[in-house]
C-alpha positions in Angstrom: 41.3 -2.8 -17.4 38.7 -3.4 -15.4 36.4 -1.1 -13.2 35.7 -2.0 -9.7 32.0 -1.4 -8.8 30.7 -0.3 -5.5 27.4 -1.1 -4.2 25.4 1.7 -4.2 23.5 2.5 -0.9 20.0 3.3 -1.5 19.0 7.0 -1.0 16.4 5.7 1.3 15.9 2.9 3.6 13.2 0.7 2.8 11.8 1.6 5.7 11.0 4.8 4.8 9.8 3.7 1.2 7.4 1.7 2.5 6.1 4.6 4.8 5.9 6.7 2.4 4.0 4.7 0.2 1.4 4.1 3.1 1.2 8.4 3.4 0.6 8.5 -0.3 -2.1 6.3 0.0 -3.7 8.0 2.8 -3.2 11.4 1.0 -4.9 9.5 -1.6 -8.4 10.0 0.0 -7.9 13.7 -1.1 -6.4 13.4 -4.4 -6.3 9.9 -5.9 -3.2 10.0 -7.6 -1.0 9.8 -5.0 -2.5 6.3 -4.4 -1.5 5.2 -7.8 2.0 6.9 -7.3 2.0 4.5 -4.2 1.2 1.2 -6.5 3.7 2.2 -9.0 6.5 2.5 -6.2 5.3 -0.7 -4.6 5.7 -2.7 -7.8 9.1 -1.4 -8.3 10.2 -2.1 -4.6 8.5 -5.7 -3.9 11.2 -7.9 -5.7 14.3 -5.9 -4.2 14.1 -5.6 -0.4 14.0 -8.2 2.4 11.2 -10.2 3.4 9.9 -8.2 6.0 9.5 -4.8 3.5 8.4 -7.3 1.2 5.2 -8.5 2.7 4.7 -4.8 3.1 5.0 -3.7 -0.7 2.9 -7.0 -1.5 -0.2 -5.8 1.2 0.2 -2.3 -0.3 -0.2 -3.7 -3.8 -3.3 -5.6 -2.7 -4.8 -3.1 -0.8 -4.8 -0.7 -3.6 -6.6 -3.6 -6.0 -8.8 -4.4 -3.3 -9.9 -1.3 -2.6 -10.7 -0.3 -6.3 -12.7 -3.0 -6.5 -14.9 -1.7 -3.7 -15.1 1.4 -5.0 -16.1 0.1 -8.3 -19.0 -1.5 -7.2 -19.5 0.9 -4.6 -19.6 4.2 -6.5 -22.2 2.8 -9.3 -24.5 1.0 -6.6 -24.4 4.3 -4.8 -26.9 5.7 -7.2 -29.5 3.3 -6.0 -28.4 3.9 -1.9 -26.8 0.2 -1.8 -23.5 1.1 -2.2 -23.1 3.7 0.2 -22.5 0.8 2.9 -19.6 -0.6 0.6 -17.9 2.8 0.2 -18.3 3.5 3.8 -16.8 -0.1 4.5 -13.9 0.5 2.1 -13.0 4.2 3.6 -13.0 2.3 7.0 -10.9 -1.2 5.8 -8.6 1.1 3.8 -7.6 3.4 7.1 -7.2 0.6 9.1 -4.6 -1.2 6.8 -2.9 2.1 6.2 -2.4 3.1 9.6 -1.5 -0.6 10.8 1.0 -1.5 7.6 2.7 2.2 8.5 3.0 1.3 12.4 4.6 -2.3 11.5 6.7 -0.5 8.7 7.9 2.1 11.2 8.8 -1.1 13.8 10.2 -3.2 11.1 8.0 -5.4 11.6 6.2 -7.7 8.8 3.0 -7.9 7.8 1.5 -11.4 9.3 -0.8 -12.1 6.1 -0.1 -9.9 3.1 -2.5 -11.6 0.6 -5.3 -11.5 3.7 -8.8 -9.6 2.1 -9.0 -8.0 5.5 -6.2 -6.7 7.8 -3.4 -8.6 7.4 
């Protein structure tokens, strides 16, 4: 006896999941933990999606790690005021990446250069 398996439809489309990760990153400005949740979701989804959404998940993963690097450098140096411009740059940089990525994911357009250190 053989069982037939149907391909299960996802609960949410990858566009919605990518958009949710961008929202979690935005909320992460206030909570921190939601950005980590978004990172985990991006890692889970990056390999089993279409190339357009794959570019978004790779972009989100890099946004998290590069942003963490900026904060790891900027916060300790803020004690001597050198880090304040670094933290300000991180805020502007990450905000632009979140908004740009979110808008492109809504339109189902890829991130042109997801490995970019700037804005993709």
